[in-house]
N, C-alpha and C positions, 0 to 999 in steps of 0.2 A: 553531506562534506560527504560522508562513507557511501552515500548511495548518488552523487555524482561521479564517483571518478568508477563506480562499477556499470555505472549508464552509459556512459563514454566509452569505455571498454567494449562493454556489450553491440552499443551501435556503429562502430570501427568494426568490428569483426562481422558481426551480421550482415552489414549491409556490405560489407566487402561481399561476405560469401553471399548474399542475392546478388545482387550483379554481375558474376561469374555464373551462375547455376542459371536467372533467366537467358540471358545471351548466350549458354549453350545449349542449353535445353530447349528453349523456348522460340526468343523472337529476335534477332541481333541489334544493336541499338543504332547501328548504321541504315540499316534497310528499313526497319520494322519499328521506327521511336515512339510512337504512340501505344501500339502494342507492348512493347515492352514494357513503358511505364505502368502502365495499365497491370499488367500481371506480376509485376514487381510488389504495386501497392496492394494489391488481393493479398499477396501473398503476405505480404509486411504487418497488415491488417489482421489476419486469421491466426500468425504462428505469432510472429515479434513483438506486434503489441501484446496482446494480451500476457506473455513472458513479462516485457518492462512495466506493465502495472500491479501485475503479482506482486513479482519482486518489490517494486516500489514500497507498495504494502507491506510485507515482509521486514523488511529492511529497517524501514521508516519506525513500522508500531513495536518490533521488537529490539531496535536498538534502546530506543525510551524508556519502557516499560523495564527492561533488564535491570536500564542503571536508577530506576524507580527501587526495582525488588531488591540490589545490593544496599541503597540505601534503609529500609527497612530492615532488612537482617541485621547490618552494621548501628542499627539504632537499638535494636531487642540486646543486644548484645554490651552494648554501653550501659544499658536500665538490667538487665543481667548484673554485669560487675557493678553499680553502684548498690545494690543490695546486699551484697556479700561486703560483711564490715572486717573481715578475717582475711590478710592476707595469705596464710599461710592456705586456707582452703583455696583463695583466689588461684594460687600457684601452681597449685594440684587438679584443680580443675582447667586452667588454661587449656591445656594438651587435650582434652577431649572436647571441649567446647570447639576448640579451635577442627577438630575434624569433623560435629557433626555442623560446623559451620557453614565447611565446603560441601559437605556432604547435602544441606538443605539449598546451596547455591546453583549445584548439578538439576537437584531435582528437581527446583522452581525454575532452572529454566529450562528444562525438557519439558515442563508441561506449558511453563510461558509459549514456546515455541509452537507445541499443536493448536493451541490456542490462538495463537497470533495466525497460524497457517489455515485454520477454522475460516477465521476473520476474512483474513482476506478473498478467500474462495465465494464466501459469502458478498464479498461487496464489488469481486470481479464483473459480474453481468451488468450491473446499474451504472456503473462506472464505463465498461464497455461504450454502452448507448453512448453514454455524453462523450467521450473519445471520437466515437466513428462520423460525430456531426461535425466535428472539426479538422480531424487529421487526417481522412482522405484527401479532401482538398487540397493542405496544405503541401504532403509529400506531392502528389501528382504535379502540383506548379515546381517541388524540391526535384523530384527525380526527370522531370519531362528539361527543364532547362538547364540547371544548377550539373554542376561536374561532380561525380564522388569525392575529390577534395573538399568542396563546400558545402557538402551538404550535414554536415555535422554542424556548422556556423548556421544558414536557417534553421534546424530542427532548436538547437538553442535560442536564438533571439524567441524565436512562438513559446517556446518552452518556461521561459520569463515567466507571463501569466498562466502559462496551463499547470506548470511548479506549486502556485500561487493557491489555484482551484483546486491540487491533488491534497491539495496539505490540509485547505477547507473540509472536503470530504472525509479525509484519512479521520479528522478531529471534532467528526461527527455530523459533518454536513449531509451525509446519506440518510441519518435517521429520519423518519416523519413522525413530524410533531401529533398530526393527526390517526397516525396508525397506533400510536407511542398509548394514545388513550384511550384508543377502542381496547388495546390491549390490556389498560388496566383494568377497565371494566370485564371482560373479559376473564381476567384473573378471579376476581373477587367471586363473580359467578361460578365458576370453575377452576378448583385448587390443585386436581389432578395433574394437570400437566405442567405443570411448573416448568421445565427444563425448555419445553417447545416455545411458553409463551413469553417467558424471562426474554428470549431472544430479542434484539430492535430489530423491527422491523425496515426495510430501506426504502427509503421512495423512489419511485417515477421521474423521469425528467420533468414532465405535466404535473406531478405533484411539488417540485422544486420551484419551479417556473409562479406557481400557483401561491408559494410561501414569499417570493421573492415580491409579486405583485401586492400581496397582503402583508409585506413589511414595509414595503412605500406607500402604501395607502393609511398608516399608522402612524409612518414621521411626519407625511405630511397634514 
């Protein structure tokens, strides 16, 4: 829900600016319609699309994990209170615990945001390969035939399916099971480079197609 508001606002202003920029700096729409459309698609896919995908991964993942972090902190606080049988000690400790809890939330949110940004950056390029197999064609048709007032509508229609696919990628769909298996083997052979080897490897589009085919054969 939060990302939908952010994305719609971003597209409104970005496409409005793109329309004016290409019209004035490159090709007028009335006299060079195809060139105008192609230029806008190239700029949109090179600048707008990566920002869109990156922000999607950051906002959706951070909001979900931050809520889980708050629940975990609250649960730990309740467990600590249950162990304290003396009401006076609990009241004396409450102010201190409240301060520590707020500090823990701030530190946890900062570390979570850093991890989320790193995760989104690692997932960006593999996702863009998939994005570029669909959206350049959609936007070429959209920019060429639709007025600027109706482009968001066309975008949102296609976005119904694409958002479900992004959610799938965001929740582990990019992790290669084959790569993970080889990663586990390498970890047993060499335990020194834990940081690098513990990072999940991401599937290429070809690996994803092969996994879908393998799953379909398994179900049959």
